C-alpha positions as CSV (number, residue, x, y, z in Angstrom):
1,M,62.6,87.5,79.8
2,E,65.7,89.6,79.8
3,T,68.2,88.2,82.4
4,N,71.2,90.6,82.0
5,Y,70.0,92.4,85.1
6,I,71.8,89.8,87.3
7,F,75.2,91.2,86.2
8,W,74.2,94.7,87.2
9,V,73.0,93.4,90.5
10,A,76.4,91.7,90.9
11,L,78.1,95.0,90.2
12,V,76.0,96.8,92.8
13,A,76.7,94.0,95.3
14,Y,80.5,94.5,94.8
15,A,80.2,98.2,95.4
16,I,78.4,97.5,98.7
17,H,81.1,94.9,99.5
18,I,83.9,97.5,99.0
19,L,82.1,99.8,101.4
20,E,81.9,97.1,104.0
21,E,85.6,96.3,103.6
22,Y,86.6,99.9,103.9
23,T,84.3,100.7,106.8
24,Y,85.4,97.7,108.9
25,D,89.1,98.2,108.0
26,W,89.9,95.3,105.7
27,K,93.5,96.6,105.4
28,S,94.4,96.0,109.1
29,W,92.5,92.7,109.2
30,S,94.4,91.4,106.0
31,Q,97.7,92.4,107.5
32,K,97.0,90.7,110.8
33,V,95.1,87.6,109.7
34,M,96.2,87.0,106.1
35,K,99.8,88.4,106.6
36,M,99.4,90.5,103.4
37,D,101.6,93.5,102.9
38,V,98.7,95.7,101.7
39,E,98.1,99.4,101.8
40,W,95.0,101.4,101.2
41,S,96.3,102.5,97.8
42,N,96.4,98.8,96.8
43,F,92.8,98.4,98.0
44,Y,91.6,101.5,96.1
45,V,93.3,100.5,92.8
46,S,92.2,96.9,93.0
47,S,88.6,97.9,93.9
48,I,88.4,100.3,90.9
49,I,89.8,97.7,88.5
50,I,87.4,95.1,89.8
51,L,84.4,97.5,89.4
52,F,85.5,98.3,85.8
53,I,85.7,94.5,85.1
54,G,82.2,94.2,86.6
55,L,81.0,97.1,84.5
56,A,82.3,95.5,81.3
57,C,80.8,92.1,82.2
58,A,77.4,93.7,83.0
59,E,77.5,95.5,79.7
60,V,78.3,92.4,77.7
61,G,75.8,90.2,79.6
62,W,74.7,87.0,78.1
63,A,75.9,88.0,74.6
64,H,79.3,86.5,75.7
65,P,78.7,84.5,78.9
66,T,82.3,83.1,79.0
67,F,83.4,86.7,79.6
68,S,80.5,88.0,81.6
69,L,80.6,85.1,84.1
70,I,84.1,86.0,85.1
71,F,82.7,88.6,87.4
72,P,80.4,86.4,89.4
73,S,83.2,83.8,89.5
74,L,85.6,86.3,91.1
75,M,82.9,87.2,93.5
76,L,82.6,83.6,94.6
77,V,86.4,83.2,94.8
78,N,86.5,86.4,96.9
79,A,83.8,85.2,99.2
80,L,85.3,81.8,99.8
81,V,89.1,82.5,99.7
82,F,89.4,86.0,101.1
83,H,86.5,85.9,103.7
84,I,84.9,82.7,104.7
85,L,88.0,80.4,104.8
86,P,90.1,83.0,106.6
87,Y,87.3,83.5,109.1
88,I,87.3,79.8,109.8
89,R,91.1,79.5,109.9
90,S,91.4,82.5,112.3
91,N,89.1,80.9,114.9
92,R,86.1,83.0,113.9
93,K,87.8,86.4,113.8
94,F,85.4,88.7,111.8
95,S,86.5,89.3,108.2
96,P,85.6,92.8,106.9
97,G,83.5,92.0,103.8
98,M,82.3,88.7,105.1
99,L,78.7,89.8,105.5
100,T,78.3,90.9,101.9
101,A,80.3,87.9,100.8
102,I,77.9,85.6,102.5
103,F,74.6,87.4,101.9
104,L,75.3,88.9,98.4
105,F,78.2,87.3,96.7
106,L,77.3,83.7,97.3
107,P,73.6,83.9,96.3
108,I,74.2,86.3,93.4
109,G,77.2,84.3,92.1
110,I,75.4,81.0,92.4
111,K,72.3,82.5,90.7
112,C,74.5,83.7,87.8
113,F,75.8,80.2,87.2
114,T,72.4,78.5,87.6
115,M,70.9,81.0,85.1
116,A,73.8,80.2,82.8
117,T,73.1,76.5,82.9
118,A,69.4,77.1,82.5
119,I,69.9,79.1,79.3
120,G,72.3,76.4,77.9
121,V,75.7,77.9,78.4
122,F,78.3,75.2,77.7
123,T,80.2,73.6,80.6
124,K,83.5,74.6,78.9
125,S,82.4,78.3,79.0
126,L,81.5,78.0,82.7
127,L,84.9,76.5,83.5
128,I,86.8,79.1,81.5
129,A,84.8,81.9,83.3
130,A,85.6,80.2,86.7
131,G,89.3,80.1,85.8
132,G,89.2,83.7,84.7
133,G,87.7,84.7,88.1
134,I,90.3,82.7,89.9
135,L,93.2,84.3,88.0
136,I,91.9,87.8,88.4
137,M,91.5,87.4,92.2
138,A,95.0,85.8,92.4
139,F,96.8,88.4,90.4
140,P,96.8,91.2,93.0
141,V,98.0,88.7,95.6
142,F,100.7,87.5,93.3
143,M,101.8,91.2,92.8
144,L,101.9,91.8,96.5
145,K,104.0,88.7,97.1
146,T,106.5,89.5,94.4
147,K,106.7,93.3,94.5
148,D,109.8,93.3,96.7
149,M,111.7,90.9,94.4
150,D,114.8,92.4,92.7
151,F,113.4,91.6,89.3
152,F,110.5,94.0,89.8
153,K,112.4,96.9,91.5
154,Q,113.5,99.9,89.5
């Protein structure tokens, strides 16, 4: 049975997630709750880049699982670090994107990793993919936190 479909499903889930974040004003929420200096332009650019990463991972599929599992990994990181934990820490203040994070990202991300173990993907590959997802999700935050430093100013 061909199982590459799961990466395409993950890509569609992420597109739906972006729609939820935009509709429920993730920008204002992230400024208030997460104290992030973010603008819609940051959101648009980051979202497009993540969708391109998802597209690349879906196209590669199980041919190179260390690479393709980066996308479900970043979905799981996004769900936990940017939606579920802030929701808990903010005394249950709704996080735009949390519905798709819980009902799409978690089950699809977990399914990708369980499929990987079922088809014999090495633990080392799973860990590298997880690290890649963490780094990709951390990079925009790092840039937001450092953009006003003298070193990065023109």
